[in-house]
C-alpha positions as CSV (number, residue, x, y, z in Angstrom):
1,M,7.8,67.2,-27.2
2,Q,7.4,67.4,-31.0
3,S,8.4,64.4,-33.1
4,E,11.2,66.3,-34.9
5,N,12.8,67.4,-31.6
6,L,12.5,63.9,-30.2
7,V,14.4,62.6,-33.3
8,K,17.2,65.1,-32.6
9,V,17.5,63.9,-29.0
10,V,17.6,60.3,-30.1
11,I,20.3,61.0,-32.8
12,D,22.4,62.9,-30.3
13,A,22.2,60.0,-27.8
14,L,23.2,57.5,-30.5
15,E,26.1,59.6,-31.7
16,E,27.3,60.2,-28.2
17,L,28.1,56.5,-28.0
18,K,29.5,56.3,-31.6
19,G,26.4,54.9,-33.3
20,K,27.1,54.2,-37.0
21,D,25.0,54.8,-40.1
22,I,22.2,56.6,-38.4
23,V,19.1,56.9,-40.6
24,T,15.8,58.7,-39.9
25,I,12.8,57.4,-41.8
26,D,9.7,59.6,-42.0
27,V,6.7,57.3,-42.0
28,R,4.0,59.8,-41.4
29,G,1.1,59.1,-43.7
30,K,2.5,55.6,-44.3
31,T,1.6,54.0,-41.0
32,S,-0.4,54.9,-37.9
33,I,2.1,53.3,-35.6
34,T,4.6,56.1,-35.4
35,D,5.9,59.3,-37.2
36,Y,9.6,58.5,-37.5
37,M,11.8,55.5,-37.3
38,V,15.5,55.9,-36.4
39,V,17.8,53.1,-37.3
40,A,21.4,52.8,-36.1
41,S,24.2,50.3,-36.0
42,G,26.4,49.3,-33.1
43,A,29.5,47.1,-33.4
44,S,28.8,44.7,-30.6
45,N,26.1,43.4,-28.2
46,R,27.6,45.7,-25.5
47,Q,27.5,48.8,-27.7
48,V,23.9,48.1,-29.0
49,K,22.7,47.7,-25.4
50,A,24.6,50.8,-24.2
51,M,23.3,52.9,-27.1
52,A,19.7,51.8,-26.5
53,Q,20.1,52.6,-22.7
54,N,21.6,56.0,-23.5
55,V,18.5,56.8,-25.7
56,I,16.2,55.8,-22.9
57,E,18.1,58.0,-20.4
58,K,18.3,61.0,-22.7
59,V,14.6,61.0,-23.6
60,K,13.6,60.6,-20.0
61,E,15.7,63.7,-19.2
62,Q,13.5,65.5,-21.7
63,G,10.3,64.3,-20.0
64,V,9.5,61.6,-22.5
65,K,8.5,58.2,-21.1
66,P,9.3,55.3,-23.4
67,L,6.2,53.1,-24.0
68,G,8.4,50.0,-24.1
69,N,11.6,48.4,-25.3
70,E,12.7,45.0,-26.6
71,G,16.0,43.2,-27.1
72,M,17.9,44.9,-24.3
73,D,19.1,41.5,-23.0
74,S,20.6,40.0,-26.2
75,G,22.0,43.2,-27.7
76,E,21.6,42.0,-31.3
77,W,18.7,44.3,-32.0
78,A,17.2,46.7,-29.5
79,L,13.9,48.5,-30.1
80,I,12.7,51.5,-28.1
81,D,9.1,52.7,-28.6
82,L,8.8,56.4,-27.9
83,N,5.3,56.6,-29.5
84,A,6.1,59.3,-32.1
85,V,9.5,57.8,-32.7
86,V,10.6,54.1,-32.8
87,V,14.3,53.5,-32.5
88,H,16.0,50.4,-33.8
89,V,19.7,49.8,-32.8
90,M,21.2,46.7,-34.4
91,Q,24.4,45.0,-35.1
92,P,25.4,45.3,-38.8
93,A,24.6,41.7,-39.8
94,T,21.1,41.9,-38.2
95,R,20.5,45.3,-39.8
96,E,21.5,43.9,-43.2
97,F,19.2,40.9,-42.8
98,Y,16.1,42.9,-41.9
99,D,16.9,45.8,-44.2
100,L,14.4,48.2,-42.7
101,E,15.5,51.0,-45.1
102,R,14.5,48.9,-48.1
103,L,11.2,48.0,-46.4
104,W,10.4,51.7,-46.0
105,Q,12.0,52.7,-49.3
106,G,8.9,54.8,-50.3
107,A,9.3,56.9,-47.2
108,E,11.6,59.9,-47.0
109,Q,15.0,58.9,-45.4
110,S,17.8,61.0,-44.1
111,R,21.2,60.2,-42.7
112,A,22.6,61.9,-39.6
113,N,25.1,64.6,-40.4
114,H,27.8,63.5,-38.0
115,E,29.1,60.4,-39.7
116,E,32.7,59.2,-39.1
117,G,35.2,61.8,-40.3
118,Q,32.7,64.6,-40.5
119,E,32.0,67.3,-37.8
């Protein structure tokens, strides 16, 4: 599956469980680790874990096997490594503290179209 299509599957999975402030960061040419990072916020430990689990289920349905995941127990920050796409799902305070968007500010960033109140 192409990276861009995988990003769409990830965003759809996050939006399905009401993920907030979903940002895609294009890091191609800036790191060899991955092509894209997707960052999203969840309101609670339970929502962060559910969103991360939903991403894993939806990508598996598309034939993509995650390389690994971290933080599924605590629910403060979950990371899913899909090779071409790395997904970070965090509670707002954790996201603000690590500020990945600022860390990658030289990379192209885009927000998901389906923010609250838009459809």
